[in-house]
FISEBA-540157 format. One record per residue (C-alpha): residue number from 1; x, y, z; residue in one letter. Coordinates in steps of 0.001 Angstrom, whole numbers, plus 524288, in hexadecimal, padded with zeros to 5 digits. Each point is the difference from the previous one (the first is absolute). Layout:
NUM X Y Z a
...
***
This chain:
1 EC09F 7AF38 D9ED8 m
2 7FD0F 80438 80F6A d
3 7F2CB 8030B 80147 v
4 7FF2E 80471 80F29 s
5 801E8 80D7E 7FF03 g
6 7FBA0 808CF 7F532 p
7 7F1A7 7F93D 7FEC6 a
8 7FD84 8012C 80D4D n
9 802AE 80C99 8020A d
10 7F287 80B65 8027B n
11 802E2 80622 7F169 k
12 7F814 7FC05 7F2E0 s
13 80493 7F6C4 7F872 t
14 7FEF3 80255 7F0C2 f
15 7FC58 7F80F 7F61D l
16 804AF 8043A 7F31D l
17 7FEE7 7F95B 7F1C7 p
18 808CA 807FC 7F77D f
19 7FA49 80607 7F310 d
20 80138 7F928 7F28F t
21 80CA0 80071 7F8B2 g
22 80CAB 7F975 7FCEF r
23 80AF8 7FE63 80B5F f
24 805BA 80DDE 7FF81 g
25 7F2C8 80684 80100 n
26 7FC9F 7F548 80D08 q
27 80D98 80138 80580 a
28 7FD42 8104C 80034 e
29 7F351 7FF42 80563 h
30 80648 7F81C 80ACF y
31 80A86 809E4 802E6 v
32 7F35C 8087D 800F9 g
33 7F9FF 7F7FF 80926 a
34 80B9E 7FF05 80AAB l
35 800B2 80D37 80034 a
36 7F272 80151 80232 f
37 7FE88 7F5B4 80AD6 a
38 80B72 80675 80457 k
39 7F913 80D71 80098 t
40 7F4AB 7FC2F 80689 i
41 80659 7F620 8088B d
42 7F8E8 7F61D 7FE18 r
43 80454 7F121 7FCF2 t
44 7FF84 7FBB8 7F0F8 l
45 7FD29 7F3B7 7FC9A v
46 807DD 7FCE8 7F3B4 l
47 7F92E 7FAB1 7F4E8 p
48 803AD 7F72D 7F5BB p
49 80553 80383 7F2B3 f
50 7F653 7FC66 7F421 r
51 80118 7FA50 7F4B0 t
52 7F8AE 7F75D 7F979 y
53 7FE2C 7FA5C 80E74 t
54 803F6 805D0 80FA0 n
55 80E82 7FE66 800FD v
56 803C8 802EA 81020 p
57 809E1 80A82 80138 l
58 809CC 7F613 805EF s
59 80010 7F7E0 7F384 d
60 80771 80D34 7FAF3 w
61 805E1 80791 80ACA f
62 80465 7FD26 80ED0 q
63 7F33D 80365 809E9 i
64 80B0A 80456 80BD8 e
65 8070F 80BBF 7F861 p
66 7F1F9 808D6 8004F f
67 7FD88 7FDAF 80E53 t
68 80B5D 80B36 800F7 h
69 7F80E 80840 7F995 f
70 7F471 7FE57 8061B h
71 7F569 7F484 80522 k
72 7FDEE 7F620 7F58D v
73 7F722 7F2DA 800CB i
74 7FF6E 7F873 7F3E2 t
75 7F30F 7FDAE 7FAC7 m
76 80077 7F2F1 800A5 e
77 80441 7FF98 80FFE d
78 7F553 80AF5 80207 f
79 7F599 7F671 7FA3A m
80 8049F 7F3C3 80655 k
81 80146 8060C 80C62 h
82 7F7F0 809C0 80372 f
83 7F49E 8018B 7F2BE g
84 7F7A4 7FA3D 8094B d
85 80231 8089C 80D99 t
86 8043F 80D3B 7F991 k
87 7F733 7FE46 7F247 w
88 7F5B9 7F436 8039D p
89 7F603 7FF20 7F628 v
90 7F387 80943 8018A g
91 80785 809DE 801F9 e
92 80A7C 80253 7F5A2 r
93 7FE11 80E04 7F773 r
94 80472 802D7 7F579 g
95 806E3 80FA2 7FCA9 y
96 7FD84 805F5 7F381 c
97 807F6 80D8B 7FE13 w
98 7F2DE 8091B 7F96E l
99 7F9C0 80B65 80273 p
100 7F554 7FF1B 80B6C q
101 7F4ED 803FA 7F5C2 n
102 803DE 7F847 7F63F s
103 7F5EA 7F770 7FA0A p
104 80A6B 7F42A 7FBFE n
105 7FF45 7F442 80AAD e
106 80CCE 7FB21 806EB c
107 80333 7F41D 7F5DC q
108 809B7 7F93D 8077D m
109 80076 7F3C2 7F87A k
110 7FBF0 80507 7F39A n
111 80744 7FB54 7F2F6 g
112 80E18 7FA29 7FE25 n
113 808C7 80014 80899 p
114 7F8D5 80382 80CEF f
115 7F662 7F51A 7FE98 g
116 80B00 7F6D1 7FF9E p
117 806B7 80581 809EB f
118 7F560 7FF1F 80AF5 w
119 7FAE3 7F424 7FCC3 d
120 80EED 7FB04 80101 g
121 7FE7C 80284 80EB2 f
122 7F0F4 7FC4A 7FF46 h
123 7FB23 80C8F 80367 i
124 7F488 806C0 7FEEA d
125 7FB6E 80C85 803E9 f
126 7F5E4 80389 809A2 d
127 7FF24 80E24 7FF32 e
128 8050F 80C30 7F717 y
129 80631 80CA2 803F9 i
130 80278 80BD9 7F799 k
131 80AC9 80917 804EE f
132 8038B 80BDC 7F6C1 g
133 80D3B 802F8 80A27 i
134 80CFD 7FDF0 7F929 t
135 806BD 7F3C0 803B4 n
136 80E2B 804C0 7F99D q
137 80AAE 80371 80521 a
138 80E96 804C6 80099 d
139 808CE 7FB2A 80AC9 i
140 807F3 80DCE 7FCEF t
141 7F659 80840 800DD n
142 7FD27 8005E 810EB a
143 7F5B6 809D0 80100 d
144 7F7C5 7F8BC 7F6E9 r
145 80319 7F464 806AC m
146 7FB6D 804B5 80E1B v
147 7F299 803EC 7F8FD w
148 7FD50 7F477 7F765 l
149 800A2 7F9BC 80D0B k
150 7F84F 80901 8074F s
151 7F4CA 7FF58 7F3B7 e
152 7FFA8 7EE68 80120 w
153 7FFE2 801CF 80E6F d
154 7F582 8079F 80006 q
155 7F5AE 7FA93 7F527 k
156 805B4 7F2D1 80210 y
157 80316 7FD94 80E8A p
158 807C2 7F324 80251 a
159 7F4BB 7FBA2 80A53 s
160 7F3F1 800EC 7F6E4 e
161 809D6 7FC3F 7F34A h
162 8086D 7F4F1 804F9 p
163 80322 7FBFC 7F140 v
164 80017 8091F 7F35A i
165 7FE77 7F753 7F3F4 a
166 80516 8081B 7F35A f
167 7F885 7FC75 7F2FC r
168 80CD0 8060E 7FA50 g
169 80D5C 80340 8051C a
170 80090 80D93 80992 p
171 80AB5 8052A 7F7DA a
172 8016F 8086C 7F324 t
173 80820 7FBD1 7F37F f
174 806FB 805C4 7FB4B p
175 80635 7FDEB 80F8F m
176 80467 80C8C 8082E a
177 80BBB 80235 7FE78 a
178 80488 7FFB7 80D35 g
179 7FB81 7F240 8018A n
180 80ACB 7FAA7 7F6D6 r
181 80822 7FCB1 80B6B q
182 7F866 7F675 80693 i
183 8040E 7F547 7F379 q
184 80C18 7FE4D 80B26 k
185 7F51D 7F6E0 8069C y
186 7FF65 7F7C0 7F271 f
187 8070F 7F69A 802C6 k
188 800B0 7F460 7F55F w
189 7FB7D 7F2B4 8051B n
190 80CE2 7F73E 80303 q
191 7FEFE 7F605 7F79C q
192 7FAC2 8085E 7F52E l
193 80B38 8085A 80093 f
194 80819 7F24D 800C8 a
195 7F8FA 7FD16 7F165 k
196 8050A 80B96 7FA16 a
197 80C67 7FF82 805E8 e
198 8009E 7F0F6 7F8C3 d
199 7FBDC 806E9 7F2EC e
200 80AC9 80A1F 8008B m
201 80A34 7F7EB 80173 a
202 7F8F7 7F837 7F62D r
203 7FFD7 80A90 7F7E5 l
204 80E55 808CA 802BF f
205 80798 7F2F3 80587 r
206 80702 806C8 80776 g
207 80206 80C8B 7F95B d
208 7F65D 80683 808FA k
209 7FEA8 80FD4 7F99A k
210 7F5C1 8018A 7F7BD f
211 7F5BF 80B80 7FB7B v
212 7F297 7FD07 8020D g
213 7F519 80753 7F53F i
214 7F242 7FF6C 80232 h
215 7F74E 802E1 7F447 l
216 7F2BB 8012B 7FF29 r
217 7FBF2 7FC26 7F093 t
218 7F3D0 7F989 8001F g
219 7F5CA 803B7 7F5B4 q
220 7F7D4 806A8 80D43 d
221 80B35 808C4 80512 w
222 7FFD1 80452 7F058 i
223 7F152 80698 80393 s
224 8056C 8039C 80C9C t
225 80A65 807F1 7FC7D c
226 7F7C2 8087D 7F5EB k
227 7F634 803D2 80C1E h
228 80CCE 8010A 80717 a
229 80770 809B2 7F7F7 v
230 80094 80F32 80291 d
231 7F9B9 7FAB2 80D16 s
232 805F3 806D9 80BC4 p
233 7FDD7 7F515 808D4 s
234 7FC07 7F0F7 7FC99 f
235 7FF39 7F621 806B6 m
236 80F58 7FD84 804A2 a
237 80451 80B84 7F99B s
238 8028E 80667 80C31 s
239 80CF8 7F870 8035F q
240 806B9 8082B 7F568 c
241 7F7DC 80B24 7FE1A l
242 8016B 80C5B 808A8 s
243 7F38D 80B3D 7FFBF r
244 7FBBD 804DF 7F2D5 g
245 80987 7F541 7F7C1 e
246 7F7BC 7F899 7F747 k
247 800C8 7F15F 7FA83 v
248 80603 7FEF9 7F2FF f
249 800C1 7F3F5 7F55E q
250 80F22 7FC3E 801BA e
251 7FDC8 7FD21 80EE2 m
252 7F0BD 7FA0F 7FE37 c
253 80417 7F681 7F4C9 y
254 80CD0 80227 7FB4F p
255 80417 7FBDD 7F1D6 t
256 80A0E 7F30F 7FE76 v
257 80948 80859 7FBEA e
258 7FE6A 8097E 80C7C d
259 80123 7F3E0 807C7 v
260 80CCA 7FA4A 7F957 v
261 805CA 80D22 80062 k
262 7FD9C 80354 80EFC q
263 8044E 7F149 803E7 t
264 80B04 80127 7FA39 t
265 8044A 80915 80656 k
266 7FBC8 7FD09 80C0A a
267 8073A 7F0FA 7FC3B v
268 80CDE 806E3 7FDB7 q
269 7FF0D 80A28 80BD6 k
270 7FE4D 7F5C2 809AE y
271 8096F 7F633 7F875 a
272 7F610 7F4E4 80119 v
273 80065 7F1E7 7FC06 g
274 7F1C3 7FF49 7FCF3 h
275 7F3FA 805E8 7FDF5 l
276 7F23E 7F96F 8056E y
277 7F47B 803C5 7F9C1 i
278 7F241 7FFC3 80689 a
279 7F3DD 80427 7F721 t
280 7F1A1 7FE87 7FF0F d
281 800D2 7FC1F 7F152 k
282 80C80 80210 7F6C2 l
283 80C0B 7FF94 80567 s
284 80878 805C3 7F4B8 y
285 8082E 7F2BF 80209 l
286 8066C 7FEC9 7F289 q
287 80217 80F40 7FE53 e
288 8078B 80215 80CB4 l
289 80656 7F2A6 7FFF1 s
290 80471 8063A 7F341 e
291 805DD 80CAD 803C1 a
292 8053D 7FBA6 80AFA l
293 80836 7F4DA 7FAD6 e
294 80A65 8087F 7FD0E p
295 801DD 8031C 80E19 l
296 7FFB2 7F03E 80388 q
297 7F274 8029E 8091C v
298 7F69A 7F548 8010B k
299 7F276 801C1 7FEE1 v
300 7F5B6 7F868 80891 h
301 7F22B 80102 7FF36 h
302 7FA54 7F658 809D9 l
303 7F075 802FD 7FE47 d
304 7FD50 7F8EB 80DA3 p
305 7F316 7FA7F 80383 h
306 80140 807D7 80B57 l
307 800EA 80E89 7FC9F p
308 8056B 801CC 80F08 q
309 80AE7 7F929 7F8E3 m
310 804B2 80C9D 7F803 d
311 7FC68 808A2 80A91 l
312 80B4F 7F8A4 80B0D m
313 80AB7 7FF38 7F375 i
314 7FD6B 80E23 7FB26 l
315 8030E 80308 80D60 g
316 80DC1 7FC2B 80239 q
317 80414 804E3 7F2B8 a
318 80A87 8089A 7FF5B d
319 7F991 808E4 7F966 f
320 7EF0B 800DA 7FC96 f
321 7F968 805CA 7F5FD i
322 7EFC4 800FB 801AA g
323 7F577 805A7 7F9DA n
324 7FC6B 80C11 8073C c
325 7F1C9 7FE96 7FF6B v
326 7FE35 7F13A 80434 s
327 7FD35 7FE27 80DFE s
328 808E6 7F316 7FE34 f
329 80C01 808BC 7FB4B t
330 7FBA9 80824 80CC6 s
331 80268 7F403 809CB f
332 80DDA 7FB63 7F9D6 v
333 80313 80EBE 8012D k
334 7FB30 80246 80DD1 r
335 807B1 7F23D 8043A e
336 80B76 806CE 7F9B0 r
337 7FE66 80AC0 805A8 d
338 80023 7FBBD 80D26 i
339 80B8B 7F785 7FE8F n
340 80913 80AB7 7F8AE g
341 7FE20 7FAAC 7F1F2 k
342 801DB 80740 7F464 p
343 7F3C1 8012C 7F67C s
344 7F982 807A2 7F56F t
345 7F656 80269 7F590 f
346 7FF1D 7FEA9 7F1DD w
347 8014B 80D2A 7F97A g
348 807B8 80313 80DDB f
349 80E91 8032B 80128 p
350 808D0 7F21A 8035A v
***
């Protein structure tokens, strides 16, 4: 990408690792980081996603669309072209959110994934700074954006803090609802998306109409839902709950009977010939196949090595049913909303 612009201005540049979590959580933090960088008008260094290693953002998404939202540069390009000049060894400071009088130390590299993340770029820190002001932005709240920029300009001016390396992403989880529109700048890597199109062509054999569903059925999700039920807000549940509403069992962990019933309604309503299942554990493939056989609907469960394949395929479905509490579902729902595609959640009307 062109590195002549954003990193050569006189604004501060951010380096930010993601917070711990799976892809969906990291993606929500990415959205929040973009909102924060735009709010205080400083170039955003786009970090890699973290799996068991650092995955460059460009492996999964196109970089150019982000430039239509704000000034960005990938972390790989920043370190290659500007790491020695704008952030030289001996002047690398790490920034941790901690109360100023907190006895806790700013530990930028303590634990996994933080240590391996920075080590992937051969980065050590020479100084640590605790900050207590908020770094969470909502681009639909203009007054707060003005206030937030003023706070950061006053306490951490670009002239004295040219590079701010956060220990965690400057974002909330769950994400601020006003930032959901930033999803439109997440465009899949074209080569990766072509592989998803090949898979769809192979599975659906020219009949492109299908319903996609996302199931969370792992043992960890059973425990999650025990804590979530009757909570007014839990993980990504704000994407389907209004103020005062609470998480209920069917939306978090529907029974196989619930899944079959709601899915059957969806395939009948949208008159599709295929069902695509994405799941972290149990697929209910047999139960759904038996229930949908009289409707001549073919059921598919790819179980790809790369979860992003599921995300891309679910984004193309004629109708989508997801898990409201899941940030994986949230990514699919945001993309579909941007593209005007219909969706719902388990426990909600089709």
